[in-house]
Each structure stands twice: as C-alpha cells, then as structure tokens.
N, C-alpha and C positions, 0 to 999 in steps of 0.2 A: 642052436648054432645060427639059424636063420635070423632070429631076433637080435643076436649079438652083432651080426654083420649089418643089420638094418640100423642098429644104434650107432655103429661106427660111421655109417654113411650119413646119418642125420647130423652127427657131430661135425663131419667134414663139411657138409653144406652150411652149417651154422658158422664155422670158422671161415669159410670162403666168403660168406655174406659180410661178416665183420671186417675181413681184410679189404673187400671191395669198397665197403662204406668208408673205411679209413683212408683209402686211396682216392676217394672222390675229390675232384678238384674244387677247392674253395673259391668262391667268387663273392665280390662285395660291390654294392652300388652305394657309394658314400654320399650322404647328404648332411648339410649342417642343420640339425634339428635338436638343439640343446635341451628342449623341454619348455613347457609353459611356465613362466615366472620362475625359472631356475637360477640359482646362484652358484657361481664358481669362484675358486681362489686361484689366481695365476701368479706365479713367482718367477721373476726374471733375475738372472745373474749374468752380468756382462763384463768381459775383460778385454781391454784394448791396449795395445802397446806397439812401439816401433820407433821410427825416426821421422822427425819433421824438420826438414832442412838441416839434417845431421844432429839435431837435438833429440835426446831420448825422451820418450813419453811413456807413462804407465798410468792407465786410467781404469778404474773399476767402479761399477755402480750396480745397484740392484733395487728391485721394487716388488712389493706385494700389492696386488690389485684385487679388489672385490668386484667381480663382474656380475651385474644383475641383468638378466636377459629376459626380454618379453617379446612375444610374437606379435607381429603387426603386418597385416596384408601379405602373409606368406613369407615374410622376412623376419629377421631378428634385430631388435634394437638392444644395444648394449650400453649400460651405464657403468663406467669404470671408475672406481674410487680408490685413491692411494691410501692404503692402510699402513704402509711403511715405505720409506725411500732412504737409500744411503748411497754415498759416493766417497771415493778415496782416489786422489790422483797426485802424481808427482811429475814435475818437469824440472829442468834446470832453473833454479832460483825461485820455484813456486811449488806450493803443495796445498792440499785442502782435504779435510776429513769431516764428514757430517753424517748424522744418523738420526732420523726422526724419533727413534726409540730412545735416544740419549740426547735430548734437547740441550742446546747451549745458548748463551747470550752473545749476540754479535754486535759489533760496533760499526754502525753504518757510516761513521765519519771516515772509516777506513774502506776505500773502494773495494779492496780485495775481499772484504767480508760480506759484500752485498750478495754474491753468488751463494755461499753457504746459507745465508739467511733466507734466501728464496727457496733453496732446496728444502730447508727445514719446514717452511711454511706450506709445502704442498700436501702435508698429511691431511687426510679427510677431504681433500678437494677432488672434484670429479670432472670427467669429460665423457663424451658419448661418440658412438659410431654405429654403423648399420651394416649387417652382413646378409647376403642373399642365401638361398638354400644350397647353393653350390660352393659356399665358403668364401666368396669374394667380398672384401670390404668395399662396399659401394659408396659410402659417404662417411665423412668425418667432419662435422661442423667446426667452425673456428673455436678456439679455446678462450674466447673473450670473457665469459663468466668466471672461469677458473683463474685466469690471469688477473682479473679485477679483484677477486677475493684474496689472492696471494699478495698483491700489492698493498691492499689495505691491512693485511696482517703484518707485513714487514715494516711499513712506515710507522714511526713513532706518532703518538697522538698529536703532538705539537706541530707535526708536518703534514697532517692529514689533508689540509686544504692547500698545500703548496703544489701548484700545478707542475712546476719544473721537477721537483723531487718525485712526484707521483709518476710523471712520464719516464724519468730515468729508471726507476724500479720496474715499471711495466715493460719497458723496452728490453731490459736485461732478462726479465722473466720470459718474455716471448721468444727470446733466442734459445732458451733451454726447453721450454714446453710449448710444443706446436703440433699441429696435425702432421707436418712433414717429418719431424723427429719421431713421433709415435708410430707412424706408418713404417718407418725404417725398421722398427722392432717387431711390429705386429704382422706385417704382410708376410715375412718369411715363415712365420710359425702358424699362420692361418692359411693352409694349403687350399688351392682351388680344385674342385672336383669336376670330372668331365660329364657327369650326368648320365653315365652308363655303367654297366657291370665291369669290374676290374678283376683280373686274375694275376697270380704271381708271374713276374716277368714283363708285364705291361709297362709302357712308359708314357709319361705325360709331359707336356711342355707349356711354358708360359713366359711372358716377358713382363717385367715391372721395373719401375724407376725408384732409385733412392733420391728423395726430394730434399733431403736436409744435408747441407754441407758439401757432400760429394755428388756432383752431377753425373750419375752413372746409371745406364740401362743394363739390367741383368737379364740374360737369357738362361732360363733354368730348365733342367731336365730332371724329371722325377721318375724313379723306377719302383714298382711294387715289389718289395722284398719278401714279405710274409703276410699271410692272412690267417687269423685264428677266429674262433667264435666271438672273441671279445674285442680284438683290435686289428688294425692294418698298419704294417710298418713300411715306411717309404724312405728310400735312399735318394739324396739330393746331390746333384752336381750342376755347376753352372759357371758362366763366365760373364764379364761385364766390360763395358767400354764407355768412354766419355760421351755424354749426350747433351751438352749445353753449348750455348753460343760463346761463352767465355773461353779464354785460352786455357786449354787443359789437354792432357794426354795421360789418361788414367786407365789402368787395366785391373780387372778384378777376377779372382778365382774363388769359387765357392764350393763347399762340400758340407754335407750334413745328413741328419737322420731324424725322422719324425715318427712318432707312434700316435695314431689317431683312433679314438673310440669308434668301433664299427657301427654302433647303433645311433650315436649322436653326431658323429663327424667332428667332435671337439678334440683338439690336440691334447694329449696326455703328457708326452715327453718330447722335447725338441733339443737338438744340438745343431747349431749353424756356425760355420767358420768362414769368414771372409778375409781374403788377403788382397790388399790394394797397393799397387805400386805405380809410380809415374809422377807427373807434374800437374799441379793445380795452380795456374798463374805462375808466380815466381817461387812457389813452394814445392820442394821435392818431398814426396811421400813414400814411405815404405812401412806399412802398418798391417796389423793382424787383429781382427776382432772375433771373439768367440761369444756366442749367445747360448746360454742354457736356460731352458724354461720348463716349467711344469704347470699343469692345470688340472684341478680336481673339483668334482661336484660337491657342494656342501649339503649337509642334511637339510 
C-alpha cells in the first residue's frame, strides 16, 4: 500500500514537472545569422489597385530571387539574382503582360513595348545589399551593372552603339529597377531586431521611408504574437505621412504579419498591406498594395 501511494506521488511530481515546463515562458533573442555561404529562395507576389485621378488601376507583379548570402565582418552580404519576373497590369486604355518564363518578342519601334522588353531582360540579372546582425539593410549599391546589362540585352545589335537609343532604354530601366524601388519591397519583410530577448506581448517600433514614387515616412509598431522552438510570429501595424518637399498630402495605413526563423532571423512568411490616400502634386491617389512573400533555405 505504501509503495502504491509512493508511485502515485511520483507520478504526480512528474506530471507537475511536465506541466510547469510546458508553461515556461518562451523568450527569443533574434539575430540575422542566415549561415555561412547559405542560399535562399525568396518569392514575392504583389497586388496593387485603386484610383489614380479617378482612373482605375490594377497592377500585379511577382519575382523569384536567389539570395546568395556570405558573412563579412559580422554582417551579411546578399547577392540577389532574378530567376523569374512577371507583371500584369491594366489601366484605362493601357495593359501589359510579361513573364520571363514565357519569353516573347517585343517591337522596340513601339514605345509601349520597351517596358515589357526590359522586364523580360531582367532574368538572371543581379543586385546586392548588406544586412547587419539585427536585420537592418545597411547598404544597397547603385544598380548600374544590372541596368547596363539589361540595356545591352534589350537593344538590337544594329543599335548597340547608338548613344541616344542606349540612354533611352537605360533611363526607362532605371525607373523600374532601382535601390529605392527594391527597398520598398525588402525593408517591410526584413524586420529589424532590438538586440535583446523578446517575449510574447512585447512591442517594437521603427521608422522607415518609402523612397520610390511615394514620399512617405512610415511609423511602424510590431508586436510579438507567438514564439515557438522554430519561429517567432510578429504582428505589424503602422501609419505613414508625406515626407518630401514636393507638394503632397498622403496618408498611409499599414498592417501585416511576419513569421521569422528563430535560429537564423530570416523571414519565412510575410503579409504586408498598405493603404495610401491623398494627393501627390496634382494626382489624387486611393490605392491598396498587398505584399506576400516567402523565403526558404535551399539545400
């Protein structure tokens, strides 16, 4: 009888220990450490639509990027290569559809076909940027090498030495592919970490600027929603306001969700929604952009 009671007591102690262990508060000190010479595949899917001076716009684009990451002086250098790019947009009196996986022949005598020709030529082109251990994109050099290569791909051989034609294509390409436009996509999904332990319910804050097209400063608040052994889930809320000297009165509301690998600090899943309303110069804007992104480590 005594032995049976002792066994029951031991079982209760074991159950209590298991219960207390399961209730132990999870904490995470996130750092951006993707691994030495690690390769990742990042896929973007972007949908944007709304009204531009009362005209309806519908724009979708996506990209698959190979991210080759190497450590350098405690930071990470990233070489990003376009493995696929696609775009599909419609406005009143204009439309375009291009996919580097389904190449087409474009007539450069038609100015409207210069843009899809440039989009198609971005396949296998690369740009670079640098991230510190807290996840901040510290530097993104000019896209000059990539833009030069795209221009040479797009120009017919007979116009290769035509300076005017070269400049026209290069200028158009630089309007689509630039550090500013790329940061607009990457900064929201590369969250910056505080350099200390986080627990569920903690909040973080940061400010950053959209540098391409819309002169907006975004004030972002991030809340830790869940911590598991594998990942940390962050909920995003934010608002933005005009931040340029040009005449503008823009307001932005942002919401989203990020899942970050707990060991590497690399984003796994991202959903970001931006709603922009107001005036940019003489243009009335009422638009909504949704960014979906995934990132996985390659073998």
